[in-house]
N, C-alpha and C positions, 0 to 999 in steps of 0.2 A: 575530100568530103567523105565522111564515113557513113556506114549504113545507118547508124543510130541517128545521125543528123537528118538524113533523108527521110527516115521513118518519122521523126519528130515533125518535120516540115509537112509531110503528107497528112499526118494525124491532125495537125493544127488546121490545115486547109480543109479537110473533110469535116472536121468539127465546126468550123466557121460556116461552111456551106450549109450544113445541117441546121445550125442555129439560125441562120438567116432565112432559110426556106420553111422551117417548122411553123412559125406563126401564120404565114400565108396559106400553107397547105391545111393547117388546122381550121382556119376560118372557112376555107372553101369546103372542107369536109362537113363541118357543122351546118353550114347553109344547105349543102346537098342533102343532109339527113332531114332537116326541117322541110325542105321542098318535097322530098319523098313521102314523108308523113302526111303533108298537106295533099299531095296527089292521091295517096291511098285513101284518105278520109273523104275526099270529094269526088273521086273517080274521074278526075280531069287528067287526061293523058296527052297533053300538049307538049311537044318536044322543046319548044322555045321557052317554056316555063322552067325547065331545068337549067338551060344554059345562060340565059340573060341575067337572072339574079346572081348566079355564081360569078359570072364575068364582072358584073358591076361591083359586087362586094369584094372580090379579089383585087380589082383595080383600086378601089378605095383603101383597102388594107395596105397595098403596096405604096400608095401615095402617102398614107399616114405614117408608115414605118420607114419610108425612104431615108430620112436623116440618120436613123439608127443603123440601117443597113449599110449606108455609105461609111459611117463611122467604123463599123466592124471591118469592112473591106479595107479601109485605109490603114487601120491598125495592123491587120495581118500582112498587108503589103509592106509596111514599114519594118515589121519584124523580119520578114523574109529578106528584104534588102539588107538589113543589118546583119543577118546571119551570112548572107552571100558575101557581104563586104568583109566580114571577119575571116571567112574561109579563103578569100582571094589574097589577103595580106599575109 
């Protein structure tokens, strides 16, 4: 196994992890900004107001995107096993 192949595998793994996590983190960030604006406008400083909506929206986003996430993870796993199989032979 050469250095180029290891770098390619790690690059694909990190890119896939970034691609999978970006929508979930983006939705959580947007909801957090909206809640912060709402709290600043209404002067409500309740701590649960920040956590509960973000947790619910993040969970719904994960549930909604789960088939796509699983498809991405399966495809990179198959590619890695194919590369490992060709390296062994």
